KOLLUM-579437 format. One record per residue (C-alpha): x, y, z; residue number from 0. Coordinates in steps of 0.05 Angstrom, whole numbers. Each point is the difference from the previous one (the first is absolute). Example, Ala and Ser with C-alpha at 12.3 -4.5 7.8 and 13.67 -1.06 7.14 Angstrom:
2
{gukol {246, -90, 156}, 0}
{gukol {27, 69, -13}, 1}
This chain:
266
{gukol {1078, 1854, 1903}, 0}
{gukol {78, -4, -9}, 1}
{gukol {40, 51, 30}, 2}
{gukol {39, 32, -63}, 3}
{gukol {50, 35, 48}, 4}
{gukol {24, -63, 22}, 5}
{gukol {5, -35, -66}, 6}
{gukol {67, -33, -17}, 7}
{gukol {43, 30, -57}, 8}
{gukol {-14, -28, -64}, 9}
{gukol {56, -16, -47}, 10}
{gukol {-14, -35, -66}, 11}
{gukol {38, -13, -58}, 12}
{gukol {-36, -15, -73}, 13}
{gukol {23, -39, -53}, 14}
{gukol {-26, -9, -68}, 15}
{gukol {21, -41, -64}, 16}
{gukol {0, 16, -69}, 17}
{gukol {29, -34, -60}, 18}
{gukol {35, 64, -25}, 19}
{gukol {28, 65, 17}, 20}
{gukol {-47, 46, -38}, 21}
{gukol {-28, 60, 45}, 22}
{gukol {-72, -19, -9}, 23}
{gukol {12, -51, 58}, 24}
{gukol {23, 47, 57}, 25}
{gukol {-51, 48, -21}, 26}
{gukol {-54, -51, 9}, 27}
{gukol {24, -26, 63}, 28}
{gukol {6, 65, 32}, 29}
{gukol {-62, 29, -24}, 30}
{gukol {-34, 44, 49}, 31}
{gukol {58, 0, 43}, 32}
{gukol {47, 58, 17}, 33}
{gukol {57, 3, 47}, 34}
{gukol {73, -18, 2}, 35}
{gukol {31, -44, -49}, 36}
{gukol {70, -31, 12}, 37}
{gukol {32, -24, -63}, 38}
{gukol {51, -3, -53}, 39}
{gukol {1, 50, -67}, 40}
{gukol {-50, -52, -39}, 41}
{gukol {-27, 42, -54}, 42}
{gukol {-68, -36, 7}, 43}
{gukol {-11, 40, 63}, 44}
{gukol {2, 63, -31}, 45}
{gukol {-75, 13, -7}, 46}
{gukol {-7, -11, 75}, 47}
{gukol {36, 58, 15}, 48}
{gukol {-35, 50, -50}, 49}
{gukol {-26, 74, 24}, 50}
{gukol {-72, -23, -22}, 51}
{gukol {-7, -72, 27}, 52}
{gukol {-61, -17, 34}, 53}
{gukol {-16, -2, 63}, 54}
{gukol {70, 31, 4}, 55}
{gukol {73, -4, -26}, 56}
{gukol {37, -56, 36}, 57}
{gukol {65, 24, 30}, 58}
{gukol {67, -29, -17}, 59}
{gukol {50, -24, 48}, 60}
{gukol {58, -24, -42}, 61}
{gukol {34, -60, 28}, 62}
{gukol {71, 7, 30}, 63}
{gukol {12, -72, -7}, 64}
{gukol {-1, 7, -75}, 65}
{gukol {43, 57, -6}, 66}
{gukol {55, -29, 47}, 67}
{gukol {1, -69, -46}, 68}
{gukol {12, 41, -58}, 69}
{gukol {66, 34, 31}, 70}
{gukol {17, -65, 44}, 71}
{gukol {8, -32, -72}, 72}
{gukol {53, 52, -15}, 73}
{gukol {36, -18, 67}, 74}
{gukol {-1, -70, 7}, 75}
{gukol {70, -22, 8}, 76}
{gukol {-17, -71, 17}, 77}
{gukol {-39, -13, -56}, 78}
{gukol {52, 30, -50}, 79}
{gukol {49, -44, 34}, 80}
{gukol {-43, -62, -6}, 81}
{gukol {-4, 17, -79}, 82}
{gukol {68, 6, -5}, 83}
{gukol {11, -65, 33}, 84}
{gukol {-46, -32, -52}, 85}
{gukol {37, 28, -55}, 86}
{gukol {-63, 46, -18}, 87}
{gukol {10, 75, -17}, 88}
{gukol {-14, 29, 77}, 89}
{gukol {-39, 60, 8}, 90}
{gukol {32, 66, 13}, 91}
{gukol {1, 24, 66}, 92}
{gukol {2, 76, 19}, 93}
{gukol {25, 29, 67}, 94}
{gukol {-51, 57, -12}, 95}
{gukol {-52, -59, 0}, 96}
{gukol {27, -26, 64}, 97}
{gukol {-6, 69, 31}, 98}
{gukol {-76, 4, -21}, 99}
{gukol {-17, -64, 27}, 100}
{gukol {35, 24, 72}, 101}
{gukol {-39, 56, -1}, 102}
{gukol {-69, -34, -16}, 103}
{gukol {15, -56, 51}, 104}
{gukol {2, 55, 52}, 105}
{gukol {-72, 16, -14}, 106}
{gukol {-19, -75, 6}, 107}
{gukol {41, -3, 67}, 108}
{gukol {-49, 57, 28}, 109}
{gukol {-69, -35, -31}, 110}
{gukol {27, -69, 34}, 111}
{gukol {4, 35, 69}, 112}
{gukol {-64, 33, -8}, 113}
{gukol {-37, -64, -29}, 114}
{gukol {-61, -9, 40}, 115}
{gukol {-6, 73, 31}, 116}
{gukol {-66, 41, -7}, 117}
{gukol {-9, 45, -65}, 118}
{gukol {16, 58, 37}, 119}
{gukol {63, -28, 34}, 120}
{gukol {22, -17, -68}, 121}
{gukol {-10, 68, -30}, 122}
{gukol {32, 34, 62}, 123}
{gukol {67, -42, -7}, 124}
{gukol {0, 3, -75}, 125}
{gukol {-6, 78, 1}, 126}
{gukol {58, 0, 50}, 127}
{gukol {49, -51, -20}, 128}
{gukol {-22, -23, -73}, 129}
{gukol {-16, 69, -34}, 130}
{gukol {71, 26, 13}, 131}
{gukol {29, -60, -37}, 132}
{gukol {-50, 5, -57}, 133}
{gukol {17, 68, -14}, 134}
{gukol {70, -18, -1}, 135}
{gukol {-12, -54, -44}, 136}
{gukol {-35, 37, -57}, 137}
{gukol {49, 54, 1}, 138}
{gukol {59, -58, -7}, 139}
{gukol {-35, -35, -47}, 140}
{gukol {-10, 63, -45}, 141}
{gukol {73, 24, 5}, 142}
{gukol {26, -71, -16}, 143}
{gukol {-46, -9, -57}, 144}
{gukol {22, 62, -32}, 145}
{gukol {68, -21, -4}, 146}
{gukol {-17, -66, -39}, 147}
{gukol {-21, -11, -70}, 148}
{gukol {-71, -4, -12}, 149}
{gukol {8, -76, -22}, 150}
{gukol {30, -13, 62}, 151}
{gukol {-31, -60, 32}, 152}
{gukol {9, 40, 70}, 153}
{gukol {-31, 62, -32}, 154}
{gukol {-62, -45, -21}, 155}
{gukol {-6, -27, 71}, 156}
{gukol {-2, 68, 27}, 157}
{gukol {-46, 26, -46}, 158}
{gukol {-55, -55, 12}, 159}
{gukol {0, 36, 78}, 160}
{gukol {13, 69, -19}, 161}
{gukol {-58, 2, -57}, 162}
{gukol {-47, -26, 56}, 163}
{gukol {27, 31, 58}, 164}
{gukol {-69, 31, 31}, 165}
{gukol {-22, -73, 2}, 166}
{gukol {62, -27, 23}, 167}
{gukol {-3, 52, 59}, 168}
{gukol {-75, -10, 20}, 169}
{gukol {21, -41, 55}, 170}
{gukol {26, 56, 39}, 171}
{gukol {-69, 32, 5}, 172}
{gukol {-38, -59, 17}, 173}
{gukol {11, -43, 55}, 174}
{gukol {-50, -54, -31}, 175}
{gukol {43, -20, -53}, 176}
{gukol {43, -62, 25}, 177}
{gukol {51, -32, -38}, 178}
{gukol {-26, -77, 13}, 179}
{gukol {4, -44, -63}, 180}
{gukol {-14, -69, -18}, 181}
{gukol {61, -41, -32}, 182}
{gukol {-37, -53, -46}, 183}
{gukol {38, -66, -8}, 184}
{gukol {-31, -13, -72}, 185}
{gukol {25, 41, -58}, 186}
{gukol {-66, 21, -24}, 187}
{gukol {-30, 20, 74}, 188}
{gukol {34, 67, 3}, 189}
{gukol {-40, 30, -57}, 190}
{gukol {-53, -57, -18}, 191}
{gukol {2, 17, -65}, 192}
{gukol {15, -42, -68}, 193}
{gukol {60, 38, -10}, 194}
{gukol {39, -32, 56}, 195}
{gukol {35, -68, -17}, 196}
{gukol {-46, -54, 4}, 197}
{gukol {-59, 37, 15}, 198}
{gukol {-31, -6, -73}, 199}
{gukol {-20, -73, 17}, 200}
{gukol {-31, 15, 65}, 201}
{gukol {-78, -8, -9}, 202}
{gukol {-42, 61, 26}, 203}
{gukol {-33, -40, 52}, 204}
{gukol {59, -23, 29}, 205}
{gukol {33, 75, -2}, 206}
{gukol {-62, 25, 34}, 207}
{gukol {5, -55, 54}, 208}
{gukol {78, 23, 8}, 209}
{gukol {-21, 71, 8}, 210}
{gukol {-56, -17, 54}, 211}
{gukol {58, -39, 39}, 212}
{gukol {44, 56, -6}, 213}
{gukol {-45, 46, 22}, 214}
{gukol {-16, -45, 64}, 215}
{gukol {75, -11, 16}, 216}
{gukol {20, 76, 1}, 217}
{gukol {-58, 18, 33}, 218}
{gukol {15, -40, 53}, 219}
{gukol {76, 25, 1}, 220}
{gukol {-22, 72, 1}, 221}
{gukol {-38, -18, 63}, 222}
{gukol {58, -31, 38}, 223}
{gukol {-29, -65, -9}, 224}
{gukol {35, -70, -18}, 225}
{gukol {-40, -16, -66}, 226}
{gukol {8, -76, 8}, 227}
{gukol {-27, 2, 70}, 228}
{gukol {-55, 42, -18}, 229}
{gukol {-27, -39, -59}, 230}
{gukol {19, -64, 32}, 231}
{gukol {-55, 25, 52}, 232}
{gukol {-53, 27, -37}, 233}
{gukol {-3, -57, -48}, 234}
{gukol {-7, -48, 54}, 235}
{gukol {-65, 31, 22}, 236}
{gukol {-30, 41, -53}, 237}
{gukol {-43, -52, -22}, 238}
{gukol {-34, 1, 69}, 239}
{gukol {6, 72, 5}, 240}
{gukol {-63, 47, -7}, 241}
{gukol {-9, 35, -67}, 242}
{gukol {-26, 66, 34}, 243}
{gukol {66, 0, 42}, 244}
{gukol {50, -13, -54}, 245}
{gukol {33, 68, 11}, 246}
{gukol {24, -29, 68}, 247}
{gukol {52, -40, -41}, 248}
{gukol {27, 60, -35}, 249}
{gukol {70, 8, 21}, 250}
{gukol {-5, 65, 43}, 251}
{gukol {-63, -34, 39}, 252}
{gukol {33, -67, 6}, 253}
{gukol {65, 34, 30}, 254}
{gukol {-46, 41, 45}, 255}
{gukol {-36, -61, 28}, 256}
{gukol {67, -37, 7}, 257}
{gukol {28, 53, 39}, 258}
{gukol {-63, 8, 49}, 259}
{gukol {6, -80, 12}, 260}
{gukol {74, -2, 17}, 261}
{gukol {19, -3, 74}, 262}
{gukol {25, 59, 28}, 263}
{gukol {74, 5, 13}, 264}
{gukol {21, -14, 72}, 265}
């Protein structure tokens, strides 16, 4: 019998492919599951957060990387300079957007420091260090937004966050929420939908295979494993591996086995 108390921590990422961005796809993919979903404000996720959803509503944890991007684009001096040098119309750069980026980056700095800690440790640090910064950020954004016109680009960027503030601040109260994301290299990989450039030509089977590969790669990363080393090892011996012991090759079990076979440090 397996000793469950000694079982390794399992961290996995599950990707899915769809040819469009209709809400029926995430609803089907996550049917029967409830938990915390870290995502952008894509409207197709709305039904997942509904109070009457079964087996339970999914809790939204808004993505700070998306919110930062919205203000960063209004503070990117270098991008504006490059456009001007090419003779293109440069983007407007707002000093207030620069200030917003600095405030958000202070939160990211803390997250980098606590990456890899236990959920309890992350929660403690966030309560002590991040909570005051988030509280001040909300106050500053409201005061700043109220001095701008409703149609101002920065007002829109701030409202994106303020209208979803409870989901943006959910990470403060739950140490399980960690900001780990994969940065896909292909244009269609970010959303795996036909509305991304070039994705409408992707066959369904190819898209599904890509989603499986992203799931494997990111699951390895979440378990602090080099995806290339893991895949090379299991692909080299999976044909002769007993089917009833296929779980041994899962990232968390593979890592534990590797650690047990490594020689002790002198």
